[in-house]
C-alpha positions in Angstrom: -69.9 -130.0 -124.4 -69.9 -127.6 -121.5 -66.5 -126.1 -120.4 -65.3 -125.3 -117.0 -62.5 -123.4 -115.3 -61.3 -125.0 -112.0 -60.4 -122.8 -109.1 -58.3 -124.5 -106.4 -57.2 -122.6 -103.3 -55.5 -123.2 -100.0 -54.2 -120.4 -97.8 -52.4 -122.4 -95.0 -50.3 -125.5 -94.6 -52.9 -126.8 -92.1 -55.7 -126.7 -94.6 -53.5 -128.6 -97.1 -52.9 -131.2 -94.4 -56.5 -131.7 -93.4 -57.9 -132.8 -96.7 -58.1 -129.6 -98.6 -54.8 -130.0 -100.5 -54.5 -128.6 -103.9 -54.1 -132.1 -105.3 -57.2 -133.4 -103.5 -59.3 -130.5 -104.7 -58.1 -130.9 -108.3 -58.8 -134.7 -108.2 -62.3 -134.1 -106.9 -63.1 -131.5 -109.6 -61.6 -133.6 -112.4 -63.7 -136.6 -111.4 -66.8 -134.4 -111.2 -66.1 -133.0 -114.7 -65.6 -136.5 -116.1 -68.8 -137.7 -114.5 -70.8 -134.7 -115.9 -69.1 -134.7 -119.3 -67.6 -131.2 -118.7 -64.3 -130.4 -120.4 -61.7 -128.5 -118.4 -60.5 -125.3 -120.0 -58.2 -123.8 -117.4 -57.1 -124.6 -113.8 -56.2 -121.8 -111.4 -54.3 -122.8 -108.3 -54.2 -120.2 -105.6 -52.4 -120.0 -102.2 -53.7 -116.6 -101.0 -56.3 -115.8 -98.3 -60.0 -115.7 -99.4 -60.6 -112.5 -97.3 -60.5 -110.4 -100.5 -60.4 -111.0 -104.2 -57.0 -109.4 -104.5 -55.4 -112.7 -105.4 -53.0 -113.2 -108.4 -54.7 -116.3 -109.9 -58.2 -114.8 -109.4 -57.1 -111.7 -111.3 -55.6 -113.9 -114.0 -59.0 -115.7 -114.3 -60.9 -112.4 -114.6 -58.5 -111.2 -117.2 -59.0 -114.4 -119.3 -62.7 -114.1 -118.8 -62.7 -110.5 -120.2 -60.9 -111.7 -123.3 -63.9 -114.1 -123.9 -66.5 -111.4 -123.2 -67.7 -111.1 -126.8 -67.4 -114.7 -127.7 -70.3 -117.1 -127.4 -68.3 -119.5 -125.3 -70.0 -120.3 -122.0 -67.8 -121.3 -119.1 -68.5 -122.7 -115.6 -66.3 -121.9 -112.6 -66.0 -124.9 -110.3 -64.5 -125.1 -106.8 -64.9 -127.7 -104.1 -66.3 -125.7 -101.2 -67.6 -122.1 -100.8 -64.8 -121.3 -98.4 -62.3 -122.3 -101.1 -63.8 -119.5 -103.1 -64.5 -116.7 -100.6 -64.8 -115.9 -96.9 -67.1 -112.9 -97.6 -70.4 -113.8 -99.1 -71.3 -110.2 -99.9 -68.1 -109.6 -101.9 -68.5 -113.0 -103.7 -72.0 -112.3 -105.0 
């Protein structure tokens, strides 16, 4: 079975009020994983701007990923929309 880490982010209260709430994002991602038979390994919930990757939960994700570097465990990173992940495509790639 494939495994995934879920990345959930809002940076403003307005975003949370307009359908991008952390709860809504998590529900959508959980349903997707259930539909595709993907097990959820970790959930990272962030409330910092996506202008940079200097975010606490993102750094925690990278740290956990480094610990798995030599293992043969493959992991997906799932998020609901690109702008929930990054505002800068160049940095994100």
